[in-house]
N, C-alpha and C positions, 0 to 999 in steps of 0.2 A: 821295183825296177831294177836290174842286174846293174853293176857299176860299167864302167865302159870297158875295162879289161877282162870282165868276167868271160869265162870259155866254157861252152856246152859241147859235148861230145855226142853226136847222134849215129847210132849205127843203123845201116839199111836204109840209107836217105835219099836213094836213089829214084824212089818213086813210093806211091801210096801213103800209107801213114807218116814215115819217116821222111820224104820229101816236105810235105804239109808241115810236119813239126820244126824241120829246120828253117822254113820260111817263117813261120809263126815265131820262133824263138829269135832270129834276125829281126823283124819288126819290134820285138820286145826289147831290143839293145844288147842281146848277147854276140858274142863272137863264137859262131858256130864252126866247129869242125866234123867233118864227117868221116866214116868208114864202111864201106861196102865192097862184095866180093869184085865189082866192076872196076876198081881201082887198085886190082892186086892184092886186097885183103880179104882172105878167107875165113871167117870167124869159126867155122867148125874144125880148123887146125889148132893144135895145142901151141899156145904161143901168141896166137896172132891177136887175141883180144889185149893182152897185155902190152903187148909192142904199140898197139893203136893209141894206147894211153900214155905210153911212155915217150913216145913222139911227140907229145905237146908240151909247150911251155909251162902251162898251168892246166887245172881242171877244177870247175866249180860244180858242173852239173854233167850226168851221164844219162843218156837215154837209150837203154838197150833194145832195141827194136828189129834188129835181123832175126830173120826167120825162114824156115823152110817147111814144106809139107810132103808127104808122098800117102798116093790116095791108092788103099788097096786095103781088101778085107784083112781081119785080123788072121785068117787061115791061110792068107796068101802073101801078106808081106813080108818082105825077106830080112835078115838079120842086117844087111848093109844098108838097107833101105831104114831101118830102125836105129842103126848105129849114126846114120847121117843125121837124120832130124833131131837125135837128142844131142848131139854134138854141136850143132847150130845153135838150136833154140834154148837148150839148158846149158849146155858147156860153154858156148861162146857169152850168152849172158853172164854168166857167173865169172868168166875169166874177166869181162871188161869191168862188170860192176867190183870185184875186189881190188883189181888193178887201181880203179879210181879212187875206191874207198881208201886205200892205202895213201894215195897221194892227198886226198882231204883232210885225212886225220892229221896229216904232217902240217898242212897249211891252214887250217883253222875251221874246216867243215865243208858241206856242201849238201848237195840233195841228187839220189839217184832213183831213176824211173826205170822199172822194168815192164815190158810188155807181156801180159799174159793174155788170157783169151775168155771168151764165153765158155769155150772148152775145158777150161779150169774146173769148171763146176758141172760141167754134164758131159755123157760120154762120147756124142755123135756117134757117126756110121763110116767105117772105111777110112778112119785117121787115127787109128791107135795111137802110134807113135807121136802125131801133134798134139794129141788130146793129153797123154802121159808127160811129154815135156812142158806142157804149159798148167798142167797141173803142179810139177816142180817148180817152175818159175814163180807161181804163186806163193808157194811155201817158202822158196828163198828168199823174197822180199820180208816175208815175216820174219825169218831165222837171221837174215843181215840185220834187219831194224833192231832186233833185241841186242843184239852186240854191239852196234855202233851209235845208236841214240845218244849214250852218253858222252862219246866222243865227237860230237856235233855234224853227224852226217845223218841224214834222214833218207830212209829207204822204202818207195811205196811201190805197187804196180796196179798199173790199170789192166781191166779186162774187157775189150772191144768186143761188140758182137758182129753182127754183119755189116760190113764197110764195103763202099763202092770203090772197090780197087781190082786188079788184074782177077784178082781170084774169084770175086763175085761175078765177073763177067763170063767165067766159064758155066755158070749155072743155067740148067734148062731152064726154060721159060715156065715149065710148071713148076720146078722145084721154087724158083722164086717168087712165083705167087705164095705156095704153101708155107715159105719161111714168112713172107710179109704179113700175113694173116695171123701167124702167132705172135709179131712184134705188135705192142699195144700202140707206139707211135706210128705205125703203118709203113713203116719205109727203112731202108738200109742207111746207114750214117753215111755223111760225106768225112773224107780224110781230116779235113780242118776242125770238125767237130770232135774228133778224137783228140788232134793237136790241142785244141783249146784246154783238154782237161790235163794234158802233160805239162802246158804252160802254166797253169795254175800250180800244180804239184811241186815246180821248182822254185814257184815264185814263194816272196815272204808270207803272201797270204795264206799260205798252207804251212806256216812255220810250226805247226803244233799237229801236224799230221804225219806219222811214220807207222809204218807196219800196216797199210791199208791195203786191200784188193779192192778197187772200184771199178764195178760193172759199168760200162759205158754201152749199152745195148739196146736203148729203146723202152726199156721195160720188159725186154724178154725173159728175164729171170723171176721175174715178178708175177707172172702168170701161173 
């Protein structure tokens, strides 16, 4: 369990996985701070991620969850759409993680969880910017863990599969049935099930885990 004063920052906490994570961490005893676009924080803008960290009096854990996507074929997607997705999903995650790690190194350590994706491992269709950004997030977790393990900071990533969020609600019925048929557990995850894994990685129970990219996908990648 975290100490009474332990602070966790969760980005993109207004809904879905972020909201479930913030709630789970509060139950675990963390003091949770959030950063999302609806509160005037745009993590796609340079400097926004660092500012979100710097406003905190301390930081012991960071969950880099904020993300966006652009649905268009690789022949149609615009450079503007590409840049926006990369800026939020990869640039924003890096900036928050870097700023948090700097603080953690100075204060005795901490834990960072980046939110990668099933698409870190597979190509998908009509989401090339998203897939590229999430592949980068997975590699970022590994790169940061290599440099920071000896300085008391653990960095891991989780790779959720299909989750019951607003994005899933946009799927046509036939597509949802097709996807569920490919998931060995036979259903989409609930956001709380993703939050449980994040909470574990931030806890002392995961104190010997760093540099991992953990699929939380109902067995999708195992097929």
